C-alpha positions, -999 to 999 in steps of 0.1 A, spaced: -418 649 144 -434 616 132 -418 586 148 -397 567 123 -392 529 122 -359 515 110 -353 479 101 -318 464 103 -307 430 91 -280 418 115 -267 390 91 -230 398 83 -236 393 46 -269 412 43 -274 442 21 -270 476 37 -299 487 59 -289 524 54 -312 542 30 -286 565 16 -266 536 2 -292 528 -24 -292 563 -39 -255 570 -35 -246 538 -53 -264 547 -85 -258 585 -87 -242 595 -120 -209 614 -122 -224 644 -140 -247 650 -110 -220 660 -85 -191 684 -79 -173 667 -51 -142 657 -71 -139 692 -85 -135 704 -49 -109 678 -39 -133 654 -21 -139 617 -25 -169 605 -46 -201 610 -25 -205 572 -18 -168 571 -7 -173 600 17 -204 583 32 -188 549 35 -157 562 54 -178 584 76 -205 559 85 -179 532 90 -160 553 115 -190 562 137 -204 527 136 -170 513 146 -168 537 176 -204 528 186 -194 491 185 -162 496 206 -180 518 231 -208 493 235 -183 464 240 -164 485 266 -196 493 285 -205 456 285 -171 448 300 -175 475 325 -209 462 336 -195 427 338 -167 439 361 -192 437 389 -197 462 417 -173 490 405 -184 512 434 -163 493 460 -134 495 460 -134 527 439 -101 521 421 -108 485 412 -114 491 375 -98 524 368 -82 514 335 -115 499 321 -133 530 333 -109 553 315 -112 532 283 -149 536 285 -146 574 289 -122 575 259 -148 558 237 -176 580 250 -156 610 238 -145 593 205 -181 583 197 -193 619 203 -166 632 180 -172 606 153 -209 612 153 -205 650 152 -181 646 122 -206 623 105 -231 652 106 -205 675 89 -198 647 63 -235 643 54 -238 681 49 -207 680 27 -221 652 6 -254 671 0 -236 705 -7 -214 687 -32 -243 682 -56 -244 720 -63 -216 741 -79 -216 765 -50 -228 765 -14 -249 795 -23 -269 775 -48 -273 747 -23 -287 771 3 -315 781 -22 -326 745 -29 -357 735 -10 -345 699 -6 -312 711 9 -331 734 32 -352 706 44 -322 684 50 -304 711 70 -336 715 92 -338 677 98 -301 675 106 -304 703 131 -331 685 149 -313 651 150 -279 664 160 -288 685 190 -276 662 218 -245 649 199 -234 683 187 -237 699 221 -217 672 238 -189 673 212 -188 711 214 -183 710 251 -154 686 248 -138 705 220 -144 742 229 -152 744 266 -123 723 279 -149 701 295 -142 665 305 -164 635 308 -167 619 343 -184 587 353 -213 582 376 -225 549 391 -253 538 414 -263 504 428 -297 489 422 -316 458 433 -346 443 416 -358 411 431 -328 388 434 -307 408 410 -282 434 421 -259 455 399 -248 490 390 -262 516 366 -236 538 350 -238 573 336 -216 602 327 -216 640 331 -196 669 317 -174 683 344 -177 721 349 -172 748 375 -198 769 394 -186 796 418 -153 777 423 -170 744 429 -163 714 406 -196 699 395 -217 687 365 -214 716 341 -243 740 350 -252 748 314 -253 714 297 -266 699 329 -292 726 335 -321 701 334 -303 671 349 -269 662 364 -262 629 346 -269 609 315 -270 572 309 -240 558 290 -261 533 272 -285 561 260 -255 577 243 -249 545 223 -285 548 210 -283 585 204 -253 579 181 -268 549 164 -301 566 157 -282 597 144 -266 574 117 -300 559 108 -319 592 107 -293 610 87 -292 582 62 -329 585 57 -327 623 55 -299 622 29 -318 596 8 -349 619 9 -327 648 -2 -312 628 -31 -346 617 -44 -360 652 -42 -331 675 -53 -308 652 -73 -337 632 -88 -322 598 -80 -349 571 -81 -356 549 -52 -340 515 -53 -322 488 -34 -284 489 -28 -261 461 -38 -238 471 -9 -229 451 22 -223 472 53 -216 448 82 -204 476 105 -239 488 110 -250 453 119 -221 450 144 -230 483 160 -267 473 164 -257 439 179 -233 455 203 -259 481 214 -288 456 218 -267 435 242 -267 464 267 -293 472 293 -314 503 286 -322 529 312 -322 567 316 -314 592 344 -341 616 334 -333 622 297 -356 612 269 -345 579 254 -342 578 216 -368 550 215 -393 577 222 -385 593 188 -376 563 166 -382 525 166 -359 497 155 -369 463 141 -342 438 141 -343 409 116 -319 381 108 -323 364 74 -311 331 88 -332 335 120 -300 335 141 -303 359 170 -279 343 194 -254 372 192 -280 395 208 -279 375 241 -254 391 265 -270 377 296 -269 412 311 -300 422 331 -320 448 312 -308 438 278 -332 425 250 -328 388 259 -329 394 297 -354 422 302 -362 443 333 -391 431 353 -422 453 349 -437 440 382 -409 438 408 -401 469 428 -366 485 423 -345 499 451 -313 519 449 -281 520 470 -248 537 470 -241 565 445 -207 578 434 -196 607 411 -160 603 399 -140 636 397 -103 640 391 -85 663 414 -65 693 401 -43 697 431 -60 730 441 -98 727 442 -113 714 474 -150 720 467 -171 695 448 -208 690 442 -217 654 434 -241 644 406 -276 633 415 -298 617 389 -330 635 381 -348 602 380 -341 566 371 -362 548 345 -358 513 332 -366 513 295 -385 483 282 -381 466 249 -413 465 229 
């Protein structure tokens, strides 16, 4: 798949940077069947859905920032239990909201046809479904494990030192059972035991951006809506991007979304001060490319069930500091 480049204006009063807004804002009523089936107008569905997932991304990012700022959360273990649980809650809520956004985009597209059967025969709709299937893989799998496999997200942390900087890298895993041993779920973690919490932020954000582009392409191809600019402000996307960019970027062996898509951030008033969190590894305080990194204590956080006594702790496949380009 060709690498896409998205541009987002972070000014609070800027026009929406989501491609779908332009087309959905000018579609004529005789082109859709959403209201006949008891749904909102297509633009209404999109606004509610995109707002929800962007809000969850923003809150998750802000919680992660607070969690990182809390200092060395490895010792003592119980020092930041409440903040850790809040972060887990928003990891789960973000997965759910992103997965529901996928369903909402499909509903928007299907609503431009009198029946689902007619939609399935349309080449543009088929192309949209194929694109969505590719973009949603990680998000849909995670949400499915939470909803249908009774899995729970647990936190992972490890200490690092680079030059004079010390800190902790945080990840998460889906708790499972293998031969009576509590461990990272052997199916979803077949390739690696743990994922970076900041990578999930970008997975969800790029899902919104990619699905917006895919939906806009579908509307132009199948509904014959001309390309144009939207007279719609959507500050929640800007807020989500700002909150995400303030975080350090690193992986524990997974592919980072930056490998598949690029983001260009602009500010109409040239004010980028909100991007500076001061956190090491964030866009305004980048990882060193020259100084050697060492790693220290590692901890996997499980919750006891009062019965199980056997646990296998998570071990990262690798650790990679991602660099802003």
